[in-house]
C-alpha positions in Angstrom: -0.3 16.9 9.7 -1.6 13.6 11.1 -3.8 11.6 8.8 -5.4 8.2 9.3 -5.1 5.5 6.6 -7.5 2.6 6.7 -6.1 -0.6 5.2 -7.8 -3.8 4.1 -7.4 -6.8 6.4 -4.8 -8.7 4.2 -2.5 -5.7 4.1 -2.8 -5.1 7.8 -2.0 -8.7 8.4 1.0 -8.5 6.0 2.4 -5.5 7.9 1.4 -6.8 11.3 -0.7 -3.7 12.0 -3.2 -3.9 14.8 -6.4 -1.9 14.3 -8.0 -0.7 11.1 -5.0 1.1 9.8 -2.2 3.5 10.6 -1.7 7.2 11.6 0.9 9.1 9.6 2.6 12.4 10.3 3.1 14.2 7.0 4.2 17.6 6.0 1.9 19.8 3.9 0.9 19.7 1.2 -0.2 16.1 1.9 -0.5 14.2 -1.4 -1.5 10.7 -2.4 2.0 9.9 -3.4 3.5 11.3 -0.2 1.1 9.2 1.8 1.9 5.9 -0.1 5.6 6.6 0.2 5.2 7.1 4.0 3.2 3.9 4.3 5.9 1.9 2.5 8.7 3.6 4.5 7.1 2.9 7.9 5.9 -0.6 6.9 8.4 -2.1 4.5 6.3 -5.3 4.1 3.8 -3.1 2.2 6.3 -2.1 -0.5 5.0 -3.1 -3.9 1.4 -3.8 -2.6 -0.1 -0.4 -3.5 1.9 0.4 -6.6 4.4 -1.1 -8.9 7.9 -0.4 -7.4 9.4 0.5 -10.8 6.7 2.6 -12.4 4.9 3.7 -9.2 1.6 3.1 -10.9 -1.3 1.9 -8.9 -1.8 -1.9 -8.7 -4.9 -3.0 -10.7 -6.9 -4.2 -7.7 -6.1 -1.4 -5.3 -8.3 1.7 -4.9 -8.0 4.9 -2.9 -11.0 6.8 -1.5 -11.3 9.9 0.6 -14.4 11.9 1.4 -16.6 9.7 -0.8 -14.2 10.5 -3.8 -12.4 7.9 -5.8 -8.8 9.0 -6.0 -7.5 5.8 -7.7 -6.9 7.4 -11.1 -5.6 10.7 -9.8 -1.9 11.6 -10.3 0.3 10.9 -7.2 0.9 14.6 -6.7 -2.9 15.1 -6.1 -3.4 16.8 -2.7 -5.6 14.9 -0.3 -8.9 16.5 0.7 -8.7 19.0 3.6 -10.9 16.8 5.8 -8.3 14.0 5.5 -5.4 16.4 6.1 -7.2 17.8 9.2 -7.8 14.2 10.5 -11.5 14.4 10.2 -11.8 11.7 7.6 -9.6 8.8 6.7 -7.9 7.8 3.5 -9.3 4.4 2.6 -7.2 1.8 0.7 -9.5 -0.8 -0.7 -8.7 -4.1 -2.2 -11.0 -4.4 -5.2 -12.8 -7.7 -5.9 -13.0 -9.4 -9.3 -14.3 -12.6 -10.6 -17.5 -14.0 -11.9 
């Protein structure tokens, strides 16, 4: 399956990605963890930016959204929504903002 992952500007710059993100070819079932692993494999500069390399837990200021759903706190083996898997909707990786 071919999915599209939209990345924030700073991560695209880090990985030298042109455009709003990347397309990934993944085998079914397409999961959040499989997608993140493929991103890190195809763009090594992104290793450790989405999740801690040791624990594989999500970094505090990174969020994942698909089909208007927040997948940030879902387990890594969570299948992505069918619309994402079919290429109709992107998986969004968002850099959260904090401060006061």
